[in-house]
C-alpha positions in Angstrom: 61.6 53.9 -10.6 62.9 55.7 -7.5 64.6 54.0 -4.6 63.4 56.6 -2.1 65.1 59.4 -0.4 68.8 59.1 0.4 71.1 61.6 2.2 73.9 63.4 0.5 77.3 62.0 1.5 80.6 63.7 1.4 81.7 61.4 -1.4 78.5 62.1 -3.4 79.3 65.9 -2.9 82.9 65.4 -4.0 81.8 63.7 -7.3 79.3 66.6 -7.9 82.0 69.2 -7.1 84.6 67.6 -9.2 82.3 67.3 -12.2 81.2 71.0 -11.9 84.9 72.1 -11.5 85.8 70.3 -14.7 82.9 71.8 -16.6 83.8 75.4 -15.4 87.6 75.5 -15.7 88.4 74.4 -12.2 86.2 76.7 -10.2 83.2 76.1 -8.1 81.2 79.2 -7.1 79.5 79.7 -3.8 75.8 79.2 -4.0 76.3 76.6 -6.8 74.6 73.2 -6.7 78.0 71.7 -5.9 78.5 74.1 -2.9 75.0 73.3 -1.6 75.7 69.7 -2.0 79.0 69.9 0.0 77.2 71.9 2.7 74.4 69.3 2.9 77.0 66.4 3.1 78.9 68.1 5.9 75.7 68.7 7.7 74.5 65.1 7.3 77.9 63.8 8.5 78.0 66.0 11.5 74.5 65.0 12.6 75.1 61.3 12.1 72.7 60.9 9.1 75.5 59.4 7.0 78.9 58.1 7.8 80.6 59.8 4.8 80.5 56.8 2.4 79.1 57.4 -1.1 76.3 55.6 -2.9 78.8 54.0 -5.3 82.2 52.3 -4.7 83.6 50.9 -1.6 83.1 54.1 0.5 86.7 54.0 1.9 88.0 56.7 -0.5 90.9 54.4 -1.6 91.3 54.2 -5.4 93.6 51.1 -5.1 92.2 47.5 -5.1 92.0 46.0 -1.6 94.7 43.4 -2.5 97.3 46.1 -3.1 99.1 47.8 -0.2 100.9 51.1 -0.5 103.1 52.4 2.3 
């Protein structure tokens, strides 16, 4: 069952781009789904439709647990 329409975020686009790059030897061609996702995410962020956080994870882009501090 669908949750409804959600906007592409920069983190969503990064996951898509990373997956496509791994599948194709490191490159992502212009016009690919990953490139279109990145474009949509940038457009959504610039128009205020999304704040850049992804649909999964904490949304802060930090891979370390919150209890750890790295300087």
